[in-house]
VMD Tcl script that draws the C-alpha trace (Angstrom):
set ca {
  {0.00 0.00 0.00}
  {1.38 3.37 -0.94}
  {1.16 6.15 1.59}
  {1.34 9.84 0.91}
  {3.13 12.22 3.22}
  {-0.33 13.44 4.25}
  {-1.38 9.88 5.17}
  {1.67 9.46 7.39}
  {1.14 12.89 8.94}
  {-2.50 12.08 9.72}
  {-1.61 8.70 11.22}
  {1.16 10.20 13.37}
  {-0.77 13.32 14.35}
  {1.85 15.67 12.90}
  {2.11 18.07 9.97}
  {3.24 17.20 6.45}
  {6.24 19.47 7.05}
  {7.29 17.36 10.05}
  {7.12 14.14 8.02}
  {9.15 15.78 5.27}
  {11.78 16.97 7.76}
  {12.10 13.47 9.19}
  {12.35 11.88 5.73}
  {15.06 14.37 4.77}
  {17.00 13.99 8.06}
  {16.61 17.58 9.20}
  {17.56 18.27 12.79}
  {15.24 19.84 15.30}
  {12.51 17.18 15.28}
  {11.58 15.68 18.64}
  {12.98 12.14 18.92}
  {9.67 10.71 20.13}
  {7.90 12.23 17.12}
  {10.61 10.98 14.77}
  {10.29 7.46 16.18}
  {6.48 7.48 15.78}
  {6.68 8.67 12.17}
  {9.42 6.19 11.26}
  {7.43 3.31 12.77}
  {4.55 4.17 10.45}
  {6.79 4.56 7.42}
  {8.59 1.29 8.15}
  {5.49 -0.84 8.76}
  {5.57 -3.90 6.49}
  {3.60 -3.32 3.33}
  {3.64 0.45 3.52}
  {5.77 2.64 1.27}
  {6.01 6.32 0.58}
  {6.32 7.02 -3.16}
  {10.04 7.79 -2.84}
  {10.61 4.30 -1.38}
  {9.04 2.37 -4.25}
  {11.14 0.20 -6.48}
  {10.94 1.34 -10.09}
}
mol new
graphics top color blue
foreach p $ca { graphics top sphere $p radius 0.5 }
foreach p [lrange $ca 0 end-1] q [lrange $ca 1 end] { graphics top cylinder $p $q radius 0.2 }
display resetview
């Protein structure tokens, strides 16, 4: 199942900007928030479009 950044943001209760910052390894994101977002992104069967194999 493909997730959009908005899907991940909604599931994690954060903004799209926060998900983007985490995906792009920007500093300044709370570690607890980063962990929650990464758990969603890394769930088996879920992929953000940039993670898809082409």
